[in-house]
C-alpha positions in Angstrom: -56.8 -86.2 -20.6 -58.6 -82.7 -19.3 -56.8 -80.4 -17.1 -58.2 -78.2 -15.1 -56.4 -75.2 -14.5 -57.9 -73.0 -11.7 -57.1 -69.2 -11.0 -54.8 -69.4 -8.7 -52.6 -72.2 -10.8 -53.2 -69.5 -14.0 -51.8 -66.6 -11.8 -49.1 -69.2 -10.8 -48.4 -70.0 -14.4 -48.2 -66.1 -15.4 -45.6 -65.6 -12.1 -43.2 -68.3 -13.1 -43.9 -66.9 -17.4 -42.4 -63.5 -16.0 -40.0 -64.7 -13.5 -38.3 -66.9 -16.2 -39.0 -63.2 -18.6 -37.2 -60.9 -16.1 -34.5 -64.2 -15.6 -33.1 -63.4 -18.7 -33.4 -60.0 -19.2 -31.6 -59.6 -16.4 -28.2 -60.7 -17.7 -28.3 -58.1 -20.7 -29.2 -55.5 -17.8 -26.0 -53.1 -17.8 -26.2 -51.9 -14.0 -25.5 -54.4 -11.3 -24.4 -56.6 -14.2 -22.5 -59.1 -12.1 -24.9 -59.1 -8.8 -27.8 -59.8 -11.7 -26.4 -62.8 -12.4 -27.2 -64.3 -9.5 -30.3 -63.3 -8.9 -31.5 -64.4 -12.4 -29.9 -68.1 -11.4 -32.5 -67.9 -8.6 -35.3 -66.7 -10.2 -35.2 -69.3 -12.8 -34.5 -72.1 -9.5 -37.4 -70.7 -7.9 -39.4 -70.8 -11.2 -38.5 -74.4 -11.7 -38.6 -75.4 -8.3 -42.4 -74.4 -8.0 -43.4 -75.5 -11.5 -44.3 -79.4 -10.1 -46.7 -77.6 -7.6 -48.6 -76.1 -10.7 -49.8 -78.8 -12.0 -53.2 -80.4 -10.9 -52.1 -83.4 -8.8 -53.9 -85.9 -10.7 -51.0 -85.8 -13.0 -49.1 -87.2 -10.3 -51.3 -90.1 -9.7 -51.1 -91.1 -13.5 -47.9 -90.6 -14.5 -45.9 -91.6 -11.0 -42.9 -91.3 -13.6 -42.6 -87.6 -13.3 -42.2 -88.4 -9.4 -38.7 -89.1 -10.1 -37.5 -86.2 -12.1 -35.2 -84.1 -10.8 -37.5 -80.8 -10.6 -36.4 -79.2 -7.6 -33.4 -76.6 -7.6 -34.0 -75.4 -4.5 -31.1 -76.3 -2.9 -29.4 -73.2 -4.9 -32.4 -70.7 -4.2 -30.4 -69.8 -1.3 -26.9 -69.4 -2.0 -27.6 -67.8 -5.1 -29.5 -65.0 -3.3 -27.3 -64.8 -0.9 -24.6 -64.4 -3.8 -26.9 -61.7 -5.4 -26.7 -59.9 -2.1 -23.0 -60.2 -0.9 -22.3 -58.7 -4.8 -24.8 -55.9 -4.3 -23.3 -54.8 -1.0 -20.0 -55.8 -2.2 -19.8 -55.0 -5.9 -15.9 -55.7 -5.7 -16.8 -59.2 -4.7 -15.5 -61.7 -7.1 -17.2 -65.5 -7.2 -14.2 -68.0 -6.8 -14.1 -71.8 -7.1 -13.8 -72.3 -3.1 -17.3 -70.6 -3.1 -18.8 -73.7 -5.2 -19.5 -75.7 -2.6 -22.2 -73.5 -1.6 -24.5 -75.4 -4.3 -23.0 -79.3 -3.7 -26.0 -80.1 -1.9 -27.9 -80.2 -5.0 -26.2 -83.0 -5.6 -27.5 -85.4 -3.4 -31.0 -84.7 -4.3 -30.3 -84.8 -7.8 -28.8 -88.6 -7.5 -31.3 -89.4 -5.0 -33.6 -88.5 -8.2 -31.9 -89.6 -10.9 -31.1 -93.4 -9.9 -35.0 -93.9 -9.3 -35.5 -92.2 -12.6 -32.6 -94.5 -14.2 -33.4 -97.3 -12.6 -37.5 -97.9 -11.8 -36.8 -101.8 -11.6 -35.6 -101.0 -8.2 -39.5 -100.8 -6.9 -38.8 -98.4 -4.4 -42.4 -98.1 -2.0 -44.3 -94.8 -2.9 -43.9 -94.1 0.8 -40.3 -94.5 1.3 -39.8 -92.3 -2.3 -41.7 -89.5 -0.4 -40.5 -89.7 2.9 -36.3 -89.3 1.6 -38.1 -87.1 -0.9 -39.7 -85.0 2.3 -36.2 -85.0 4.2 -34.6 -83.3 1.2 -36.8 -80.7 0.6 -37.3 -80.2 4.1 -33.0 -79.6 4.5 -33.8 -77.6 1.4 -36.1 -75.1 3.0 -33.9 -74.9 6.5 -30.7 -74.0 3.8 -32.9 -70.9 2.5 -33.9 -70.0 5.8 -30.8 -70.2 6.9 -29.4 -68.0 3.6 -31.8 -65.6 4.1 -30.9 -65.1 7.8 -27.3 -64.5 6.3 -28.4 -62.1 3.8 -30.6 -60.0 6.2 -27.4 -59.5 8.3 -25.5 -58.5 5.6 -27.6 -56.0 4.2 -28.1 -54.3 8.0 -24.3 -54.0 8.1 -24.7 -53.0 4.3 -26.9 -50.6 5.2 -24.9 -49.0 8.7 -22.2 -48.6 6.8 -23.9 -46.5 3.6 -25.0 -43.9 5.9 -21.4 -42.6 6.5 -20.7 -43.1 2.5 -23.8 -41.1 0.9 -26.2 -38.1 1.9 -29.2 -40.1 -0.2 -29.6 -43.9 0.3 -33.0 -44.3 -1.1 -32.3 -46.0 -4.5 -29.2 -48.4 -3.1 -30.5 -48.9 1.0 -32.0 -52.4 0.0 -34.5 -51.5 1.5 -36.6 -53.4 -0.8 -34.5 -56.6 -0.4 -35.2 -57.0 3.1 -38.8 -57.1 2.6 -38.5 -59.9 -0.3 -36.4 -61.8 2.4 -39.3 -61.6 4.7 -41.9 -62.6 2.1 -39.1 -65.6 0.6 -38.7 -66.9 4.1 -42.7 -66.7 4.8 -43.5 -68.7 1.5 -41.2 -71.3 2.8 -41.9 -71.3 6.2 -46.0 -72.0 5.2 -44.4 -74.9 3.0 -42.4 -76.4 6.4 -45.9 -76.4 7.8 -47.7 -78.6 5.2 -44.6 -80.9 5.0 -45.2 -81.6 9.0 -48.9 -81.5 8.6 -49.0 -84.2 5.9 -46.0 -86.4 7.2 -46.7 -89.5 7.2 -49.4 -89.0 4.3 -48.3 -91.0 0.8 -50.0 -91.1 -2.8 -53.8 -90.2 -3.2 -54.0 -89.2 0.4 -51.0 -86.3 0.0 -52.2 -84.7 -2.7 -55.4 -84.2 -1.9 -53.8 -82.4 1.5 -51.4 -80.2 -0.8 -54.6 -79.3 -2.8 -56.2 -77.5 0.4 -52.9 -76.0 1.6 -51.2 -75.3 -1.8 -53.6 -72.2 -3.4 -52.6 -69.5 -0.3 -48.9 -70.8 -0.4 -49.1 -70.2 -4.5 -50.8 -66.7 -4.0 -48.0 -65.9 -1.9 -44.9 -67.2 -4.0 -46.5 -65.5 -7.1 -46.4 -62.1 -5.3 -42.9 -63.1 -4.2 -41.6 -63.9 -7.8 -43.4 -61.1 -9.5 -42.1 -58.7 -6.5 -38.6 -60.1 -6.7 -38.2 -59.8 -10.8 -39.7 -56.4 -11.4 -37.8 -54.8 -8.2 -34.3 -56.2 -8.8 -34.4 -55.3 -12.7 -35.2 -51.8 -11.2 -32.3 -51.5 -8.8 -29.9 -48.8 -9.2 -26.1 -49.4 -9.5 -24.6 -49.9 -6.2 -21.1 -48.1 -4.8 -18.4 -49.0 -3.2 -18.7 -48.3 0.5 -15.7 -47.5 2.7 -15.3 -49.7 5.5 -14.8 -48.0 8.6 -11.5 -49.4 10.4 -10.8 -50.4 14.2 -7.9 -48.3 14.5 -9.1 -44.3 14.9 -6.2 -42.3 13.9 -6.4 -40.2 16.7 -6.1 -36.9 16.3 -5.8 -33.6 18.2 -8.8 -31.7 19.7 -7.4 -28.6 17.6 -6.9 -30.6 14.6 -10.6 -31.8 14.6 -11.7 -28.5 15.3 -9.9 -27.3 12.2 -11.2 -29.7 9.7 -15.0 -29.6 11.2 -14.7 -25.5 10.5 -13.1 -26.3 6.9 -16.7 -28.8 6.7 -18.7 -26.4 7.8 -16.9 -23.4 5.1 -17.1 -25.7 2.2 -20.4 -26.6 2.6 -21.8 -23.1 3.4 -19.8 -21.3 0.3 -19.9 -24.1 -2.1 -23.0 -25.4 -1.4 -21.8 -28.9 -2.3 -24.7 -30.5 -0.1 -27.3 -29.2 -3.0 -25.9 -32.4 -5.1 -27.9 -35.5 -4.8 -24.9 -37.2 -5.6 -22.7 -36.3 -3.0 -20.7 -38.9 -1.0 -18.2 -38.9 1.3 -15.3 -39.1 -1.8 -16.4 -36.3 -3.3 -16.5 -33.8 -0.1 -13.0 -35.6 0.7 -11.8 -34.5 -2.7 -13.5 -31.1 -2.1 -11.9 -30.3 0.8 -8.4 -32.3 0.4 -8.8 -34.3 3.5 -9.1 -38.4 4.0 -12.1 -39.5 3.8 -11.2 -42.2 7.1 -10.1 -38.8 8.4 -13.7 -36.9 7.6 -15.4 -40.0 8.9 -13.8 -40.1 12.4 -14.2 -36.4 12.9 -17.9 -36.6 12.3 -18.3 -39.5 14.2 -15.9 -39.0 16.8 -16.5 -35.3 17.7 -19.7 -34.5 16.3 -21.2 -37.7 16.9 -23.3 -38.0 13.7 -23.0 -40.2 10.5 -22.3 -38.0 6.9 -25.6 -38.7 6.1 -27.0 -36.9 8.6 -23.8 -34.1 8.6 -25.0 -33.4 4.7 -29.0 -33.4 5.6 -28.4 -31.1 8.2 -27.8 -28.3 5.9 -30.1 -29.4 3.0 -33.0 -29.3 5.7 -31.6 -25.4 6.8 -31.1 -24.8 3.4 -35.1 -25.6 2.9 -36.0 -23.6 6.1 -33.9 -20.4 5.1 -36.2 -20.6 1.5 -39.3 -20.9 3.2 -38.9 -18.2 5.7 -38.8 -16.3 3.0 -41.7 -14.6 1.8 -40.8 -14.6 -1.9 -40.6 -18.3 -2.2 -44.1 -18.5 -0.7 -45.8 -19.5 -4.2 -42.5 -22.0 -4.8 -44.1 -25.5 -4.2 -41.9 -27.0 -1.4 -41.2 -30.2 -2.6 -39.6 -28.1 -5.3 -37.0 -26.2 -2.1 -36.4 -29.7 -1.0 -35.5 -31.5 -4.6 -33.1 -27.9 -5.2 -31.2 -28.4 -1.4 -30.3 -32.0 -2.7 -33.0 -34.3 -1.4 -34.3 -37.0 -4.2 -36.8 -38.3 -2.3 -39.9 -36.5 -0.8 -40.7 -39.2 2.1 -36.6 -38.8 2.9 -37.5 -35.3 3.0 -40.5 -35.1 5.0 -39.1 -37.7 7.6 -35.4 -35.8 8.1 -37.5 -32.6 7.9 -39.5 -33.5 10.9 -37.0 -35.6 12.8 -34.5 -32.3 12.3 -36.8 -29.1 13.4 -39.8 -31.2 15.1 -42.3 -30.1 12.3 -44.0 -30.8 9.5 -42.4 -28.5 6.3 -45.8 -27.1 5.7 -46.6 -26.7 9.5 -43.0 -24.7 9.5 -44.1 -22.7 6.9 -47.2 -21.4 8.2 -46.1 -21.0 11.5 -42.8 -18.8 9.6 -44.7 -16.7 7.6 -47.8 -15.1 9.3 
Protein backbone atom coordinates (compact mmCIF):
# COMPACT_ATOMS: atom_id res chain seq x y z
CA UNK A 1 0.00 0.00 0.00
CA UNK A 2 1.34 3.39 -0.97
CA UNK A 3 1.32 6.09 1.70
CA UNK A 4 0.88 9.75 0.87
CA UNK A 5 2.70 11.96 3.36
CA UNK A 6 1.86 15.66 3.28
CA UNK A 7 4.11 18.54 4.31
CA UNK A 8 2.12 18.93 7.55
CA UNK A 9 2.55 15.25 8.37
CA UNK A 10 6.28 15.48 7.63
CA UNK A 11 6.63 18.48 9.96
CA UNK A 12 4.73 16.62 12.66
CA UNK A 13 6.83 13.48 12.22
CA UNK A 14 9.98 15.59 12.68
CA UNK A 15 8.45 17.24 15.76
CA UNK A 16 7.61 13.86 17.27
CA UNK A 17 11.12 12.56 16.57
CA UNK A 18 12.52 15.73 18.15
CA UNK A 19 10.25 15.24 21.16
CA UNK A 20 11.43 11.67 21.68
CA UNK A 21 15.10 12.72 21.41
CA UNK A 22 14.75 15.57 23.92
CA UNK A 23 12.60 13.36 26.13
CA UNK A 24 15.55 11.02 26.62
CA UNK A 25 18.17 13.82 26.68
CA UNK A 26 16.36 15.44 29.60
CA UNK A 27 16.99 12.34 31.69
CA UNK A 28 20.74 13.05 31.48
CA UNK A 29 20.57 16.78 32.23
CA UNK A 30 22.03 17.77 35.62
CA UNK A 31 19.97 20.93 36.23
CA UNK A 32 16.46 20.29 37.58
CA UNK A 33 17.20 16.57 37.37
CA UNK A 34 14.09 15.40 39.25
CA UNK A 35 11.76 17.86 37.49
CA UNK A 36 13.10 16.83 34.10
CA UNK A 37 11.90 13.28 34.66
CA UNK A 38 8.33 14.55 34.65
CA UNK A 39 8.97 16.75 31.60
CA UNK A 40 10.49 13.77 29.83
CA UNK A 41 7.41 11.69 30.65
CA UNK A 42 5.16 14.50 29.45
CA UNK A 43 7.02 14.82 26.13
CA UNK A 44 6.94 11.08 25.48
CA UNK A 45 3.22 10.91 26.32
CA UNK A 46 2.46 13.80 23.95
CA UNK A 47 4.47 12.16 21.18
CA UNK A 48 2.77 8.78 21.62
CA UNK A 49 -0.69 10.34 21.89
CA UNK A 50 -0.36 12.23 18.62
CA UNK A 51 1.47 9.52 16.69
CA UNK A 52 -1.76 7.94 15.32
CA UNK A 53 -2.96 11.33 14.02
CA UNK A 54 0.12 11.63 11.82
CA UNK A 55 -0.83 8.52 9.88
CA UNK A 56 -2.82 8.58 6.68
CA UNK A 57 -6.54 8.15 7.53
CA UNK A 58 -6.79 5.35 4.96
CA UNK A 59 -4.68 3.16 7.26
CA UNK A 60 -7.43 3.18 9.85
CA UNK A 61 -10.04 2.11 7.33
CA UNK A 62 -7.83 -0.65 5.94
CA UNK A 63 -6.47 -1.90 9.28
CA UNK A 64 -9.24 -1.30 11.80
CA UNK A 65 -7.51 -3.44 14.39
CA UNK A 66 -5.21 -0.45 14.97
CA UNK A 67 -8.15 1.44 16.43
CA UNK A 68 -8.36 -1.03 19.31
CA UNK A 69 -4.75 -0.42 20.29
CA UNK A 70 -4.11 1.72 23.40
CA UNK A 71 -2.00 4.38 21.69
CA UNK A 72 -3.24 7.28 23.78
CA UNK A 73 -1.36 8.37 26.89
CA UNK A 74 -3.21 11.67 27.01
CA UNK A 75 -4.36 11.00 30.60
CA UNK A 76 -0.73 11.27 31.69
CA UNK A 77 0.05 14.55 29.90
CA UNK A 78 -1.72 16.75 32.46
CA UNK A 79 -0.39 15.21 35.69
CA UNK A 80 3.15 14.71 34.39
CA UNK A 81 3.35 18.37 33.30
CA UNK A 82 1.77 19.50 36.58
CA UNK A 83 4.38 17.62 38.61
CA UNK A 84 7.08 19.12 36.38
CA UNK A 85 5.84 22.59 37.32
CA UNK A 86 5.40 21.63 40.95
CA UNK A 87 8.97 20.34 41.18
CA UNK A 88 10.39 23.41 39.40
CA UNK A 89 8.61 25.77 41.77
CA UNK A 90 9.57 23.67 44.79
CA UNK A 91 12.87 21.81 44.22
CA UNK A 92 12.53 20.07 47.59
CA UNK A 93 9.26 18.38 46.52
CA UNK A 94 9.34 14.59 46.43
CA UNK A 95 6.94 12.36 44.55
CA UNK A 96 5.29 9.84 46.90
CA UNK A 97 3.09 6.79 46.42
CA UNK A 98 0.02 8.81 47.38
CA UNK A 99 0.54 10.94 44.26
CA UNK A 100 0.10 7.94 41.96
CA UNK A 101 -3.69 8.38 41.83
CA UNK A 102 -3.14 11.30 39.44
CA UNK A 103 -2.08 8.78 36.80
CA UNK A 104 -4.78 6.15 37.49
CA UNK A 105 -7.51 7.27 34.98
CA UNK A 106 -5.38 5.92 32.15
CA UNK A 107 -6.18 2.40 33.38
CA UNK A 108 -9.85 2.74 32.37
CA UNK A 109 -8.91 3.80 28.86
CA UNK A 110 -6.48 0.92 28.55
CA UNK A 111 -9.02 -1.63 29.81
CA UNK A 112 -11.44 -0.48 27.12
CA UNK A 113 -8.85 -0.64 24.32
CA UNK A 114 -7.13 -3.84 25.42
CA UNK A 115 -10.46 -5.66 25.82
CA UNK A 116 -11.35 -5.07 22.17
CA UNK A 117 -7.82 -5.91 21.08
CA UNK A 118 -7.75 -9.23 22.95
CA UNK A 119 -11.38 -10.16 22.26
CA UNK A 120 -12.09 -8.96 18.72
CA UNK A 121 -14.93 -11.46 18.56
CA UNK A 122 -17.00 -9.20 20.76
CA UNK A 123 -18.25 -7.64 17.53
CA UNK A 124 -18.64 -4.25 19.09
CA UNK A 125 -20.16 -1.95 16.45
CA UNK A 126 -17.73 0.63 15.12
CA UNK A 127 -19.96 3.57 16.05
CA UNK A 128 -20.24 2.35 19.66
CA UNK A 129 -16.49 1.96 19.98
CA UNK A 130 -16.04 5.39 18.46
CA UNK A 131 -18.59 6.89 20.87
CA UNK A 132 -16.89 5.40 23.96
CA UNK A 133 -13.45 6.37 22.63
CA UNK A 134 -14.68 9.96 22.21
CA UNK A 135 -15.88 10.01 25.80
CA UNK A 136 -12.46 8.90 27.00
CA UNK A 137 -10.71 11.47 24.79
CA UNK A 138 -13.04 14.26 25.96
CA UNK A 139 -12.37 13.31 29.59
CA UNK A 140 -8.63 13.26 28.90
CA UNK A 141 -8.75 16.72 27.30
CA UNK A 142 -10.74 18.07 30.24
CA UNK A 143 -8.16 16.54 32.58
CA UNK A 144 -5.32 18.24 30.69
CA UNK A 145 -7.04 21.63 30.81
CA UNK A 146 -7.67 21.29 34.56
CA UNK A 147 -4.03 20.42 35.25
CA UNK A 148 -2.91 23.33 33.04
CA UNK A 149 -5.04 25.77 35.07
CA UNK A 150 -3.65 24.41 38.34
CA UNK A 151 -0.11 24.67 36.94
CA UNK A 152 -0.59 28.31 35.92
CA UNK A 153 -1.87 29.19 39.39
CA UNK A 154 1.18 27.55 40.95
CA UNK A 155 3.53 29.43 38.60
CA UNK A 156 1.87 32.78 39.38
CA UNK A 157 2.27 32.15 43.10
CA UNK A 158 5.88 31.12 42.57
CA UNK A 159 6.62 34.28 40.55
CA UNK A 160 5.23 36.47 43.31
CA UNK A 161 7.34 34.72 45.92
CA UNK A 162 10.37 34.88 43.64
CA UNK A 163 10.34 38.69 43.82
CA UNK A 164 10.91 38.46 47.56
CA UNK A 165 13.90 36.16 47.21
CA UNK A 166 16.10 37.06 44.21
CA UNK A 167 17.25 40.17 42.38
CA UNK A 168 17.31 38.68 38.86
CA UNK A 169 14.43 36.50 37.75
CA UNK A 170 14.91 36.30 33.97
CA UNK A 171 16.19 32.72 33.81
CA UNK A 172 14.01 31.22 36.54
CA UNK A 173 10.66 33.05 36.38
CA UNK A 174 9.15 30.21 34.27
CA UNK A 175 7.42 32.71 32.00
CA UNK A 176 8.04 30.39 29.05
CA UNK A 177 6.17 27.63 30.89
CA UNK A 178 3.10 29.86 31.14
CA UNK A 179 3.26 30.51 27.41
CA UNK A 180 3.64 26.79 26.74
CA UNK A 181 0.58 26.04 28.86
CA UNK A 182 -1.41 28.52 26.77
CA UNK A 183 -0.35 26.75 23.58
CA UNK A 184 -1.10 23.31 25.03
CA UNK A 185 -4.51 24.47 26.20
CA UNK A 186 -5.25 26.05 22.81
CA UNK A 187 -4.26 22.90 20.92
CA UNK A 188 -6.47 20.67 23.03
CA UNK A 189 -9.36 23.14 22.83
CA UNK A 190 -9.11 22.86 19.05
CA UNK A 191 -9.22 19.09 19.36
CA UNK A 192 -12.27 19.41 21.63
CA UNK A 193 -13.99 21.56 19.04
CA UNK A 194 -13.25 18.97 16.39
CA UNK A 195 -14.61 16.16 18.58
CA UNK A 196 -17.76 18.20 19.15
CA UNK A 197 -18.18 18.91 15.43
CA UNK A 198 -17.64 15.27 14.54
CA UNK A 199 -20.00 14.03 17.27
CA UNK A 200 -22.20 11.29 15.88
CA UNK A 201 -20.01 10.84 12.81
CA UNK A 202 -18.35 7.48 12.33
CA UNK A 203 -16.22 5.45 9.99
CA UNK A 204 -15.17 6.94 6.67
CA UNK A 205 -17.08 10.19 7.21
CA UNK A 206 -15.30 10.73 10.54
CA UNK A 207 -11.86 10.51 8.95
CA UNK A 208 -12.94 12.78 6.11
CA UNK A 209 -13.85 15.51 8.63
CA UNK A 210 -10.66 14.90 10.63
CA UNK A 211 -8.60 15.34 7.48
CA UNK A 212 -10.09 18.83 7.10
CA UNK A 213 -9.18 19.99 10.59
CA UNK A 214 -6.06 18.07 11.51
CA UNK A 215 -3.60 20.19 9.50
CA UNK A 216 -4.13 23.24 11.73
CA UNK A 217 -4.11 21.13 14.89
CA UNK A 218 -0.98 19.22 13.93
CA UNK A 219 0.92 22.40 12.99
CA UNK A 220 0.02 23.99 16.32
CA UNK A 221 0.95 20.79 18.12
CA UNK A 222 4.29 20.57 16.25
CA UNK A 223 5.20 24.14 17.22
CA UNK A 224 4.27 23.44 20.84
CA UNK A 225 6.31 20.24 20.91
CA UNK A 226 9.43 21.94 19.47
CA UNK A 227 9.07 24.83 21.92
CA UNK A 228 8.51 22.59 24.96
CA UNK A 229 11.44 20.33 24.07
CA UNK A 230 14.01 23.08 23.50
CA UNK A 231 12.96 25.47 26.28
CA UNK A 232 12.62 22.63 28.75
CA UNK A 233 16.17 21.55 27.99
CA UNK A 234 17.42 25.15 28.35
CA UNK A 235 15.69 25.78 31.68
CA UNK A 236 18.14 26.93 34.33
CA UNK A 237 18.23 25.42 37.80
CA UNK A 238 15.45 26.88 39.93
CA UNK A 239 15.96 27.72 43.58
CA UNK A 240 14.17 26.97 46.80
CA UNK A 241 12.37 30.13 47.82
CA UNK A 242 11.59 31.39 51.30
CA UNK A 243 7.82 31.49 51.65
CA UNK A 244 6.33 34.38 53.62
CA UNK A 245 4.72 33.49 56.94
CA UNK A 246 1.25 34.56 58.01
CA UNK A 247 2.49 35.62 61.45
CA UNK A 248 4.34 38.97 61.34
CA UNK A 249 7.32 39.48 63.61
CA UNK A 250 6.00 42.83 64.76
CA UNK A 251 9.26 44.81 64.97
CA UNK A 252 9.17 48.22 66.67
CA UNK A 253 9.58 51.20 64.31
CA UNK A 254 12.97 52.03 65.81
CA UNK A 255 14.22 48.50 65.16
CA UNK A 256 12.89 48.56 61.58
CA UNK A 257 14.61 51.89 60.92
CA UNK A 258 17.85 50.52 62.32
CA UNK A 259 17.70 47.49 60.01
CA UNK A 260 16.88 49.70 57.00
CA UNK A 261 19.92 51.87 57.72
CA UNK A 262 22.05 48.74 58.08
CA UNK A 263 20.80 47.38 54.75
CA UNK A 264 21.40 50.72 53.02
CA UNK A 265 24.95 51.07 54.36
CA UNK A 266 25.82 47.52 53.34
CA UNK A 267 24.41 47.94 49.83
CA UNK A 268 26.22 51.26 49.28
CA UNK A 269 29.55 50.42 50.90
CA UNK A 270 29.93 46.82 49.76
CA UNK A 271 28.10 47.25 46.42
CA UNK A 272 26.30 43.93 46.91
CA UNK A 273 23.79 44.85 44.22
CA UNK A 274 26.50 44.49 41.56
CA UNK A 275 26.34 40.74 41.94
CA UNK A 276 23.70 39.38 39.52
CA UNK A 277 23.22 36.37 41.81
CA UNK A 278 22.43 38.44 44.90
CA UNK A 279 19.59 36.79 46.81
CA UNK A 280 17.74 37.34 50.04
CA UNK A 281 19.81 34.57 51.58
CA UNK A 282 23.05 36.25 50.53
CA UNK A 283 21.99 39.64 51.89
CA UNK A 284 20.86 38.00 55.12
CA UNK A 285 24.30 36.50 55.66
CA UNK A 286 26.03 39.82 54.89
CA UNK A 287 24.06 41.84 57.45
CA UNK A 288 23.49 39.00 59.96
CA UNK A 289 19.74 39.56 59.94
CA UNK A 290 17.27 36.75 59.31
CA UNK A 291 15.63 36.45 55.90
CA UNK A 292 12.19 36.65 57.43
CA UNK A 293 13.06 39.89 59.24
CA UNK A 294 14.48 41.51 56.10
CA UNK A 295 11.38 40.54 54.10
CA UNK A 296 9.06 42.00 56.72
CA UNK A 297 11.03 45.24 56.91
CA UNK A 298 11.14 45.65 53.13
CA UNK A 299 7.48 44.76 52.56
CA UNK A 300 6.03 46.33 55.68
CA UNK A 301 8.13 49.48 56.15
CA UNK A 302 9.43 50.31 52.66
CA UNK A 303 6.49 48.71 50.83
CA UNK A 304 8.94 47.02 48.43
CA UNK A 305 9.86 43.46 47.64
CA UNK A 306 13.48 42.31 47.55
CA UNK A 307 13.59 42.50 43.74
CA UNK A 308 12.53 46.17 43.74
CA UNK A 309 14.84 47.04 46.62
CA UNK A 310 18.00 45.71 44.93
CA UNK A 311 17.23 46.92 41.42
CA UNK A 312 16.68 50.48 42.61
CA UNK A 313 20.34 50.52 43.68
CA UNK A 314 21.34 49.14 40.30
CA UNK A 315 19.39 51.80 38.43
CA UNK A 316 20.87 54.54 40.62
CA UNK A 317 24.34 53.14 39.99
CA UNK A 318 23.81 53.33 36.23
CA UNK A 319 22.37 56.84 36.57
CA UNK A 320 25.47 58.07 38.36
CA UNK A 321 27.74 56.55 35.72
CA UNK A 322 25.70 58.04 32.87
CA UNK A 323 26.05 61.49 34.41
CA UNK A 324 29.83 61.16 34.43
CA UNK A 325 31.37 62.48 31.16
CA UNK A 326 34.22 59.99 31.54
CA UNK A 327 31.75 57.21 30.75
CA UNK A 328 30.35 58.83 27.61
CA UNK A 329 32.12 56.35 25.32
CA UNK A 330 31.15 53.28 27.31
CA UNK A 331 28.14 51.36 26.08
CA UNK A 332 25.08 51.73 28.26
CA UNK A 333 24.54 47.98 28.33
CA UNK A 334 28.06 47.47 29.70
CA UNK A 335 27.28 49.88 32.53
CA UNK A 336 24.06 47.99 33.20
CA UNK A 337 25.81 44.64 33.41
CA UNK A 338 28.46 46.14 35.70
CA UNK A 339 25.65 47.33 37.97
CA UNK A 340 24.29 43.80 38.34
CA UNK A 341 21.70 43.48 35.58
CA UNK A 342 21.88 40.34 33.46
CA UNK A 343 19.23 41.15 30.86
CA UNK A 344 18.96 44.07 28.45
CA UNK A 345 15.16 43.89 28.38
CA UNK A 346 14.91 43.87 32.18
CA UNK A 347 17.34 46.78 32.49
CA UNK A 348 15.48 48.94 29.97
CA UNK A 349 12.12 48.16 31.56
CA UNK A 350 13.22 48.88 35.13
CA UNK A 351 15.24 51.96 34.22
CA UNK A 352 12.23 53.58 32.57
CA UNK A 353 9.95 52.50 35.41
CA UNK A 354 12.18 54.20 38.00
CA UNK A 355 13.25 57.29 36.02
CA UNK A 356 10.48 57.83 33.49
CA UNK A 357 13.12 57.95 30.73
CA UNK A 358 14.87 55.39 28.58
CA UNK A 359 18.62 54.99 29.27
CA UNK A 360 19.48 56.84 26.03
CA UNK A 361 17.10 59.69 26.85
CA UNK A 362 18.57 59.98 30.35
CA UNK A 363 22.12 60.02 28.99
CA UNK A 364 21.33 62.68 26.38
CA UNK A 365 19.55 64.85 28.93
CA UNK A 366 22.40 64.77 31.47
CA UNK A 367 25.40 65.12 29.13
CA UNK A 368 24.35 68.28 27.36
